[in-house]
N, C-alpha and C positions, 0 to 999 in steps of 0.2 A: 046720491051719495055726496059727502062733503070731504074735502081734503084738508086736513089739519097738519101742522108741522111742529116738531120739537125744535125750538130755536136755541142757538148758542148766543147768549146776550152780547158777548164781547165782539163777535164778528157779524151777527145779524143774518145768519143764513141757517138753513135746515140741514142737520146731519143725516136724518132719515125721514122717510115719508110714512105717515099713518093714514090709512084709508078706513074711515069709520072706526077709528080706535085700534085698528090692527096694523101690523107690520107684515104685509103680504109676502115678501120675498125671504123672510126669516123662517127658520124651522126646516130648511132643506137638509138633506143628507147626500153627500157625494157618492155616486155609484162608481166606486173605484174598479178599474179594469187594467190588466197589464197594458203598458204602453206599446209593446212590441209583440208580434206574433212569434210562435216558435220558429217559423222559417226565417223571420227577420233577425231573431237572436242568433240563429245558427250561422247566418251570413255576416253578422256584425264582427268587427274587429274587437279584440279585448281592449277594455278601457284602462289606461295607465293608472296604476295606484289602487284600483279596485275592480277586478275582472267581473264581479257580480253586480256592479252598480246598475247596468242597463237592465238586467233581468229583474231587479227589484222594483223598478219604477212603475208607478201606477198613475193612470190618467183618468180624468173625468171632467165634468162641467158643472157650473153653478149658474142658475138663471138670474139675470139682473135686468131691470127696466132700462130701455134707452133713455127715457126721461124720468128721473126720480120724482118729478112733480106731477107725473101722469102714470101712476102704477098700472093702470089698465090699458096702456098703450103698447107699443112694440117692445120686444125683449131681445136680449143678447144672451147666447149660451157662452159664458166665459170659461175658457179652457184653463184647467188647472192640472198640476203634476205633483206627485208626492214620492219621496224616498223614505220608507218607514224607518223609524228609530231602530237601532240595532242592539240596544241594551235591554236588560231585564225590565219587566213591567214596573218594578218599584223605582227604577231610575228615570223613567220617562216623564217628560215635562210638557207634553202636548206638541204643538206645531211651532216651527220657526219659519216664517214666511219671508221670502226674498223678492226684492225687485232689483233687477240688474242695471237699471238706468235707461238711457235714451234721451227723451221719450221715443218709443218706437221699437225697443228691444224686446223680442218675445221671450218670456221667462220659461215657457214650456220647452222650446227648442234648446235654450241654454242648459237646462237640466238634462235633456236627452243627449247632449253632446259629450257628456262625461262627468266624472265625480267633481263635486265641489271640494276644494282643498281646505277642509275643516279638520279640527282636532278630533281624535277618536272619541273623546268624552262628549263633544258637541253632537257628533253623529249618533252616539249611543243614546243621547238624552232626548233628542227632538226628531219628530217627523219633519223632514226638510221639504218645504212646499214652495212652489212658485206658480205664477199665473201669467197669462197674456192679458194686459189691461185692455179695456174697450178700444176697439179700432185697431188693434195690433194682432198680428199673427192669426191664430185660430179663433180669436174673439172678435168676429166681424171685421177682420183686417181688410183694408181697401188700398187701392192705388189710384192716385189722381192721374188721369190720362196724360196730362201735360206736365208731369213732374220734372221732365227734362227741359222745360221751356226756357229756363234761365241760364242754361249752361253756355250756349253760344254767346249771348250778350256779356256774361261774366268773363268768358274767355277773351272777348275783345277788350275787356278792361284790364286784363292780366298784367300788362306791362305799363299801366298807367297808375299814377298815384291818385288817391281819392280827390285831391284838389284839382286834378286834370280832367275830371269827369264833367263834360259840358252838359248844358241843358238838353241838347239833342240826344246825347248818349244816355242821359238819365231817363228821358222819355222812352227810349227803346227798351231799357232795362225794366222800367215800370210797366210797360205794355206786356212784357213777358211775364212779370210777376202777377199781373192781373189775369192773364190767360191761365197760369198755373192755379191761382185761387178759384177762378170760375170753374175750371174743370173738376176741382174737388167738390164744389157744390153740385155740379151736374152728376157726379158719380154717386154721392151718398146723401145729398140733400142738406138743406140748412139746419133742420132739426137735429140730425145726427152730429153734424159739426158743432152745433151749439152745445152739445152735451159730451164732447170729448175731453173737456178740461179735467184737471186733477181733482177738483171737488167731487166730481162724479166717480172718478176712480176710487177715491177714498170711501165713498158710500158703498161701492161695490166691494171694497176690501173688508168692510165690516160685515157685509152679508157673507163673504167667504169665511171670515173668522167664525161666524155662527155655524155655517155649514160644516166646518172642520170639527165642531164640538168643543171649541176653546172658549172659556169664559172671558179670558183676556188675551190680547194679542202680543206675541213675540215677533219681532220684525227686524230685518236688516235691509236698509235701503241704500243703494249705491247711486251717487250722482243724482239724476232726476228722481230716483227713489227716495231721496231725502225730502223732496217737496211733498211726496205722498205721506211720508212718516210725520212730518211737521204738522200737516193739516189734519192727519188722523189724531194726533195728540190734542189738537184744538177741538175737533168735532166729536171725538169719542174718548175723552179722557178716562171715563169710568170703565172703558173696555180695554185699557192699555196696561200691559205689564212691563215690557222692555222694548225700547226702540233704539236701534243703532243707526245713526245718520252719518254716512261716510262719504265725503266729497260733497259738501253742502252746496245747494243752490240758493240764491236769494229769491225772495218770495214777492216783493212788493213793488219793484220799479218797472218802468215800461220796457217794451221789447228792445228798443234801441239801446237803452242804458245797460240792459242785460248783455247784449252783444259787445258793447264797448268794454265793459268790465271783464268779460271773458278774454278779450284781447290783452288786457293788462295781466291776466293770469298766465297767458301764453308767454309773455315776456319774462315773468318771474320764473316760470319753468325753464325757459331757455337759459336764464342766468344760473339756475341751479345746475343745469347740465354743463355749462361752461366751467363752473367751479369744479365739478367732478372731473371733467376732461383735463383741466390744468393740474389737479392735485393727485388723481389716482389712475387715470386711463393709461394703459401701456403705450398708446400712440395718440398724439394730440397735435393739431396744426396751429394752435393759438399761442400767441406771444404772451398775452396777459388778458385779464377780463375786459379791460377798456378797449382792446383792439379786436376782440373776438367777433363782433358783428361785422366790422369792416373786412376782416379776414374771411369771414363766411361769404360776404358779398363778392369778394374776389373769386372764391371757389365757384359760386353760382354763375358769375360772369363767364368763367372758363367753360363750364358745361353748357351754357347758353350758346357760346361761340362754337363749341365742338362737342355736341352731345355724345354720350356713351351709347353706342349702338348695340342693342340686344335683339334676340329673336322676336321679342314682343314689341319692339319699336325703340325709338330713341329716348334717352333719359336726359332732359334738359333742365333748365332752371326750375320750372313749375313742378315737374315730377320729383326733383330732389327736395324742394321745399315741402311738398306733401309728405315725403318719406321722413324728413327731419321732424316735422310736426308730429307725425304719428309715433315716432320713436320716443318722443317726450312722455308719452302716456305710460311707458313700461320701462322701469329702471334696468331690467334684464337686458334691454337692447342698447343701452348707452355705450358699452365698451365697443361694440361693433360699429355703432354710429360714429363714434369718435375716430375709430380706425379708418372708416370709409372717408371721412373728411380729410384726414391726414394724407391718405394716399391720393385722393383727388387733388389736394393742394400740391402734392409732389409731381402731378402729371401722370400718375400710374393708372391711367384709365383702362389699360389692357390687363391689369393685375388680376390673377385668378380670384382672389378674395373679392375685389371690387365687382367683378362681373357676377360671381356667384351670389354675393349679398344682394345686389340690385335685382337679379333675376328672381331670387326668393322673395324679396320684399315687395316687388311690383308684379308678381305673378297674378293672373286673374283669380278672383276669389269666389267664383260661381256667378251665375247669371244675375243681373240686376233686375229686380222686379219693381222697385220704386215704393214698395209697401212701407219699409221702415222710414224712408225719407218723407213719405206722405203723412205718416202718423206723427213724425217729429214736428213737421210744420203745423199740423192741426193742433197739437197740444201746446206748442210754444205760443201760437197765436191765440189760443183760448185762454191761456194762463196769464196774459199780460194785457195792459192797456196798449193799444196799437195806434201810434200816430198815422194819419192818413196822407200826409204830404210827403212825397218821395224826397223832397229837398232835405227833410229832417234826417232821412236815412243816409243821404250823402254826407251831411254834416257829421252824423254818427260814425260813418266809415272813416272820415278824416280824423276824428278823435281817436278811433281805434288804431289807425295807422301811426298816429303820433305815439301811442302807448306801446305799440309793437311794430317798429319800422320793418323788421325782417319779414314778418308774416302778414302785415297789412290789415285791411278792413273787411275781409271776407265774412267774418263772424256777423257783421251787421248786414251786409248786402244779402246774405242768404235768408234774412228775415223780412225782406221787402214784401213778399206775398201777404204778410199780416196787414199791410195797409189796405188790402182789398178783401179782408176776411169778413164773413157774416158776424152778426152780433152773437156773443157767447156769454155764458155765465162766468164772470171773471173771478179769479181767486180773491178772497176777501183780504182786506188789510187789517193791521192791528193784531195779527196772530201772536199769541204769547203762551197759550196752553197753560193757564195758571193752575188748573186742577190736575194736570198730568203727573204721574210718578216720575222718578228720576230718568232722564234721557241722556244718552251718550252721543255726543257729536265728535266725529273723528275728522281732523283736517290735516292735509298734507301741505307742507310749506311750499313745495314746488309743483303744485298740481296745475297742469296746462289747461284743463277744461273747467274746473270749478275753483276759482281763486281762493287761496287760503283766507283772504279777508272775508269771504262769504261764510266760512266756517266760524270765524270769530263772531260775525254778525248774528248768525243763527243761534249760536250758543248764548249770546247776550239777549236775544229776542225771546227765546223760550225760557219761561220762568224756572223750570226745574232742570235745565240742561247743564252739563259739564263738558268742556272742550278738552279733548285729548289730541295732542299734536304729534304727527310723524315728521321729523325734521328733514326727511329726504325728498325725493321727487316721485313722479308718476301720478296717475289718476286713480284715486282711492287707495286705501292702505290695508284693509282687513282682508284676510284670506288670499294674500298675494305673496306669501313667503317671508313676511316680516314677523319674526317670532315674537318680538317685544309687543307689537300691536296686537297680535292674535291672543296673547296671554291676557292682556287687559280687557279686550272685548269679550273673550270667553268667560272671564270671571264675572263680568257684568251680566251676560246672558244666562249663565248657569246659577249664579248666586246673588245677583243683584248688587255686586260690589262696584261702586263708582270710584274711579281714581281721584286722587286729590286735585284740586283746582291748579291749573298750570302745569300738569304733568305732560311729559313728552318722551319720545323715543328718538335716539339718533338715527340718521340714515344708515341702512344696512347693506348698501351696494356700492 
């Protein structure tokens, strides 16, 4: 038998594999079954907003090859979930597929956890579908045995600036990163890791589109999901109807640049939060924007010297920084985050609000399995060119700390295992999707995870894309309670209406 490929000339890679002229993984039909047994449904709590959501969910699998270049090799049963459209037959428009980000976030579990906050018309018109990408959750998810290897060395660096990391400390951290990467290879093998990158997730997504019975794909990708959507537009333009790319990721720079630029996004998000605190928060500890970082450092120094003691342990500088960074992801949390800082600045560490907020925010969130972290590392390393000299990561951490002095260079240090990763199929450069229909890119001005500059860049890069801006903060904007954003995205998904270039919504919180 001979393997032939259909090439995308602009990118020089194969979107799908033909074996003797056939597409062997196409033509499947999902055998949908209820996601929950009657006993599980009886024991489940009602889901807020839609008590019947859980009972309507249907689960199944779609088979995809581990290596799209070897269709006769190993396979993965890719887990999928569907909430059927609730409208009459004449209103239905096929499937709307979601990827919720990560990489490493299981889409099936997200759908099982409760209703998606979408408009009634969207839920009436589309089967809402999600999936666990390869290597994630129920789609051959895995855990690298040494996924915790870098925690202790990174903790030792916690109170050091990147410029203070000596060669000896760097060797210790690099040794831990190598152990982490090696354990991943030992767990699932080099071939599996070589095929975890987004180009292969995109090939899987087109097989899923076909199995759903949709001639063209309707898709919403959040954060990392925007990378999937952008490459889908490049590789499968003829199979595309509507792509919403919310919280855009950059596609083409190396893994260190990726981490550095994310640190710049954290700083922009912090500045957006500071503006909110000064202008609208009921309680705020800041004198003005220019003094906010120094005043926060004073608060951090205070809890470092005198940690807040809770049942779960003490809350010191690091724990408070983690909490602040996480709060930047969701505007709903900003009022309480500002109140917390104000009361800590006033020395009210025994205040009922302070203790209650910290206990809720820092409560254990279930056992750590390491699977999401392992998939995150595998995809990030597969999707970028990876410098192999640890000194380049140290320099990147220094640049990141310069961009975001408050939160430092952790974004770069966490990617050091990529220096020891096996060879993978790297995401192609020059992606512009010239043949794709109109694409909607949504960017949030104060996004802490995917900088707004990336949304502008992706909208410029994709030939048919239009950028719509949410002028507030938080990570991603659609289906998050921002009515102005939801109206624009729904009009695009339902009717193909693209907003005028330069359109935006003001912050709503």
